[in-house]
LOTI-895161 format. One record per residue (C-alpha): x, z, y; residue in three letters. Coordinates in steps of 0.2 Angstrom, whole numbers, padded with zeros to 4 digits, always signed. Each point is the difference from the previous one (the first is absolute). Last residue first. Layout:
# LOTI-895161
XZYAla
...
//
This chain:
# LOTI-895161
+0494+0542+0480Asp
+0001-0001+0021Lys
+0006+0016+0007Ile
-0010+0012+0011Lys
+0008+0010+0010Ala
+0004-0011+0012Phe
-0014-0005+0005Asp
-0012-0018+0006Ser
+0019-0010-0002Ile
-0004-0015+0011Arg
+0005-0018-0002Glu
-0003-0013+0015Lys
+0015-0010-0002Gly
+0015+0008-0007Lys
+0003+0017+0000Leu
+0014+0007+0011Ser
+0009+0017-0007Val
+0010+0011+0009Leu
+0008+0011-0011Ala
+0008+0016+0005Lys
+0015+0010-0005Thr
+0003+0018+0002Glu
+0013+0010+0006Met
-0006+0021+0002Lys
-0007+0009+0016Arg
+0004+0015+0008Lys
+0017+0005-0008Leu
+0009+0013+0008Ser
+0014+0002+0011Ala
+0010+0016+0004Gly
-0007+0018-0001Thr
-0008-0001+0016Arg
-0009-0014-0002Thr
+0002-0019+0004Asn
-0012-0010-0010Arg
+0005-0016-0011Phe
-0008-0016-0003Lys
+0005-0010-0013Glu
-0001-0020+0000Arg
-0013-0014-0003Thr
+0004-0014-0011Lys
-0012-0013+0005Ile
-0003-0015-0011Ile
-0010-0015+0002Asn
-0011-0009-0014Val
-0008-0018+0002Ala
-0014-0009-0004Glu
-0008+0011-0016Val
-0015-0006-0012Thr
-0012+0012-0001Val
-0005+0008-0018Gly
+0003+0019+0006Tyr
+0010+0008-0014Leu
+0009-0017-0007Arg
+0004-0010+0015Lys
+0004+0014+0010Phe
+0011+0006-0013Ser
+0008-0017+0001Asn
+0004-0002+0017Lys
+0008+0017+0002Ile
+0010-0002-0014Asp
+0006-0018+0006Val
+0004+0007+0016Lys
+0010+0013-0007Thr
-0002+0020-0006Ala
+0012+0010+0000Ser
-0005+0012+0014Pro
-0016+0002-0009Asp
-0016-0007+0014Val
-0010+0008+0013Ile
-0012-0011+0004Val
-0006-0012+0016Thr
-0014-0014-0003Tyr
+0000-0014+0010Val
-0015-0011+0001Trp
-0004+0000+0018Ser
-0012+0014+0002Leu
+0012+0008-0011Glu
+0013+0002+0012Leu
-0013+0009+0012Lys
-0001+0013-0014Gln
+0017+0001-0003Ser
+0004+0004+0019Lys
-0011+0011+0002Glu
+0006+0012-0017Thr
-0004-0003-0018Val
+0014-0005-0010Val
-0003-0003-0018Pro
+0007+0008-0016Arg
+0015+0001-0010Lys
+0002-0020-0005Ile
+0012-0004-0013Thr
-0002+0012-0012Asn
-0016-0006-0008Tyr
+0008-0017+0001Ile
+0015+0005-0013Lys
+0017-0006+0005Met
//
């Protein structure tokens, strides 16, 4: 898998911001990406050492309407990436050259 297609976008929520204080970053990843793919893409794109990768698959959510059930939220795959030591990523938008 290509490293630019593995990581889609960071998750910006209150909970993910608190996790960043303990060197854990939350990102939305490609559903077919493995832990090794995510680890290698973080290492190549941001130049950091990854300690652990945890993957969470969220389920679809539906809303009941008059005509039947409609899709409210699609299924996503999140990755919680723990960095080794006290390394930080200053900005997700910037990629290390």
